[in-house]
N, C-alpha and C positions, 0 to 999 in steps of 0.2 A: 781643559776638558770642554769639548763642544757641546752645545746645547741642542736639544731635539726641537723640531718645529713647534710642538706643543708647548714646551717649556718657554720658547721663545715668544709665542704669542700671549701666554699667560703672564709673562714678565711685562709685555707691553700693555696688556690691558690693565695691570695693576696701576700704571702710571697714567693719570688723566691726560696730561699733555702728550706723552708718546702715543697713547691709544687714540686720541682725537687726529693726530697727525697721520698716524698709520691709517686710520679710517678714511681720512679725506684723500690720502695718496693712493690707496688701494681703489677707492671709488673712481678716481680719475683715470687710474690705469686700466681698470675694467672698461671704462667708457671708450678710451682710446683702442683697446683691444676689440671691442665690439665694432667700432668704425672700421678698423683693419680687416676684420673677418668679412664684414659685408662688402667692402671694396674689393677684396679677393674673390668673393663669391660672384658679384657682379661682373668682374673682369673676365672670369672663367665662363660663366654662363653666356655673357655677351659674344665671346669668340665662338663658343660652341653653337649659339643660336644662329651665327652668320653663315653656316654650312647649308643653307637651302632648306627644303622641306623637312629633312631629317633633324634639322636643329630647331624646329618649331617649339618642341617641348622646352628646351632650355631658354629660348626667347621668352616663353611665357613665365618660366621660373624666374627670370631676370626682372620681370615686372611685378610679380606677386609676392616673392619671398623675402627681399631685403629688409623690409620694416619688421616683420616678425621674428627674423633671425636676430636682428639687431636687439630687440627687447628681450628676446629669450636669453642671449648671452648676458645682457646687462643685468637683468633681475637675478639670474642664477648667480652671476659673480658678486652682486651686491649682497645677496642672501649670505654667501660664504664669508664676505669681508665683515658683514655685521656680526655674525657668530664668532668670528675669530678676534676682532680688535675692538668691539664695542667696550667702553670703560666700565669697570665693575660698579663705580660709585652711582651710576645711572642705569643699573641693569634692568629695571622695569620698563624704562623706555626703549632699551635695546630689545626686550622681548616683544614689545608691541610693534616695533619696526620690523623685526624679523618675522613676525606673524603676517603683517601686511604684505611683505615680500613673498611669503609662502603662498598667499592668495593670489598675488600677481603672477607667480609661476604657474599656478594652476590655470589662471585666466589665459596666459600666453601659450600655454600648451594646448588649450582648447582652441585658441585662435589658429595655431599652427595646423591642428587636425582639420579645421574648417577650410583653410586654404588649400591643403592637399586634396581634400574631397572636392572642393569646387574645381580645382584644377583638372582632376580626372573626369568629372562630369562634363565640364565645358569641352574638354578635349574629345570626349565621346560625342557630344553634340556636333562638334565641327566635322568629325569623321562621318557621322550619319549624313550631315548636309552634303559633304562631298561625294559620297558614295551613292546617294539616293537620287535617282533621276526622276522619280515622281515627286512633284511639289506637294501633292496631298499627303503622302507618306511621310516627307520630311517635316511638314508642320505638325502632323500628328506626334512624331517622336520628339520634336522640339517641345511641344507642350508637355509630354510625359516626363522628359528630362528635366524640364524646369520645375516640375512638381516635385520630383524625386529629390532635386537639390535643395529645395526649400524644406522639405520633410527632414532630410539628414541633417541640415544645418541647425533646425529646430531641435532635434534630438540631441546633437552635440552641445548646444547651449544649455539645455536642461541638465545633461550629465555633467557639464562643467560646473554649473551652479550647485548641484548636489555634491559633487566632490569638495567644493568650497565649504559647503555647510557641514560637512563631516569632519572638518577640522576644528569646529567649534566644540570645547569641552562641555559635556553634558547634553550633547545633541541627541543621544538616544533617550535620555530622561525626558527631554522636551518633547520627543516625538511620542513617547508613552503617554504623556499628558494629553496630547492631541488625539490619540486613539481613544482616550476616556470619554470624550465628547464627540467622537465621530458620528454617533446616530444623528444628532441634531445637524452638525456641520455638513454631513454628507447630503442631507435633504436640501439645505440652503444652497450648497456649492452646485448641486444638480439643477436647481431652478435657475440659479444665476447663469451657469454655463450651458444651458440647453440650446440657446440660440447660436453661441460660439461654436459649440460642438456640432451642431447641425450644419453650419456653414463649412466647418472643416471637413466633414464627411462628404458634403455636396461637392466641395472643390476637388477632392480625391476622386470622386465618382466621374466629375466632368472630365478630368485629365485622362483617365483610363477607360472611359466608355466610348470614347470617340465621338461623343454628341457635340463637343465644341472644342475648337483649337484656336491657338493663336493665328491670327490672320483670316480667320472666317468673316465672311460679310452676313451681319445678322440685322433683324428688325425687331427691336424691343421698345415697348412703351411708346409705339408710334415714331420712334426714332430709328434712322438708318445708319449704320456705321460698321466698323471693323473692330474685331476682337484684338486689342492691344496687349492685355496682360491678364493672365489667370493665376490668382494667387490661392493661398489655402483657404481663405474666407471671402474673397470678393473677386468680381470680374470687371476689368476696365475696358469699355467700348468707346472708341474714338469716333465721334459723330463727324459727318462730312464737312462741317464748318469749323473743325478742329476743337470742339468741346469734347470733354471726357465724361461719359455717362458711367458712373460707378454703381454696380448693382451687387447685392449679396449672392454668394454662390447658390444659395438655395432658391433664388428667383428662377434660375435656369433649371431646376429640378421639380419645381412646383407650378410654374406658370408657362402657358404655351407661348413659344416664340418661333420666329421664322429664320432659318439658317440657310442662306442662298448657296453656300459652297460646303455643304457637309461632305459630300463624296466628290465633288469636282468644282473647279473654279470658274468653268464657262457658265454663262448665265444668259437668260433670254428675258427681253423686256418689250413693252408696248408703248406706243404713242397714239393718243387719240386726237383727231382733228374733226370739227364739224363743218359741214357745207350744205348747200342747197340741194334739193332733190335733183336739180338738173346737172349735177357734177358728173364729169366724165371720168368714171372711175378707172378705165384703162390708161387714161392720160397720166392721172396722178400716180397710178402704179408704175408707169413707165419713168416718171420723174424720180420716184423713190428709188428705183434700180439704178438710174443713172447717179444719184447722189451717193448711194452705198458704194458704188464702184470706186469712187475716189475718196472713200472715207477709211483712213487708217484704223479707226476704233472698231470697225466692223470685221469679224473674224472669218466671214464668208461661209458660215456653216449653214444658216438659213435666213430667210427673210419671207415677208409677205404683207399683202394689204387687202382688206376685206371690209365690207359694209356690215357692222355689227348691230346697227339699229336705225331706225327711220321713223320717227314720230314728230308730229307737229311742223311738218315741212322741213325738218332738219335731218340729214343723213349723217350718221357717225362713222367715220373712217377709222379703223384700226390697223396701224402699221406695227408689225412684230420685227424685231431685229435680234441679233445674238452678238455676244462679245466675249472676250477672253476672260474678263473679270468685271466686278461691279463698277470700278471706277471708270473704265473704258465704256461700259454700258450707259453710265450716267451721261457721259460726254455725247456718245452717239445719240441717245435719246434726244438731248437739247438740240443737236444739230438737225436731226430729222424733223423735229417739231418746228424749228425756225425755217427750214428749207420748204416743208410743205405749205405752211402759212403764207410764205413769201410767194411760192408758186402760184397758189390759188388767188391771192390777192393782186399780183402783178400780171400774171398771164391769163388768168380766167376770172376776172372780177365779177362776171355775170353769175359765177357758181358760189358766191359767198352766201352765208345764211341770210335770209331775207323774211320779213313778216309780210304776209299778204292779208289785204283788207278788201272785202267784197262791199261795193256801195251799190245800193239798190236805187233804180231810177226813181224819181218822184212819182207819186201816184197821179193819175190824170184826173183833173177836176170835172 
């Protein structure tokens, strides 16, 4: 008479040696099966991903999914093997391991959902970058999609943690006891989380109000740099010397700051040079025009040179130039400053700033 699978597993579990042997063998078989499944998955997605642009999704799946698929197969298989073959004489240990594996299954499922969501959002971001001809629009959408990605991932993590907590016996009773002291706890939690919640709301506001985008050139706290990252609670600004200025999101909603590229990347800058009253302004203006004609950083939108001040025997010349972005403007300003100083000092040294002293003749005796 043949035995049913349930009778067979019960018979094995009653014998400690047979149970441990079956448990170890099943765990090894499940591990090998997980490796084989991942190998087949990578092989299929690699071939499908080699079909040009239409296979880009499969190429991304080949990079992102193997690890999570491996652990999903492994923990589900180990959970089934633990329930089926764990020895009866150490049943409490088996229950504990089974419970840990249940938590692991919930965590891996949450991980899988995160990977799927991130893949979809990253794909949408790539499509937006490819189809948007406007750099300004592309940067705005990139900032918004990054914020949406972080929000969804945070929600999935919270829901996964909640699902794991619901597996605890008596969780509802524990929750009821928490509600009994909710009056005081809510006040304390509200005071403690006020700053964090404020930064969270400010981060969402920045992402969707178009006030600040990744890649914007800003001036904050006397520092000049580019927005490198916008998170839920803080903003990272890369300073020109490669330092990172980390500011809370509420800074940009409560403190005035300068955004040079809010609606466009093109910028205008000025260079100031001082000279003597005798300076030949048309000659300096012609030299500036000659320099700009051979300068790749100048975008040829506009330029000019005027005298903005003249006090104490010193004339202040202001050269205005334009560039496609802030980095090129900085380089162009440095080149113009160096060129004008060199032109005046070497070609027209008599026009350098000077101090005049009047000496009265000695009084006749």
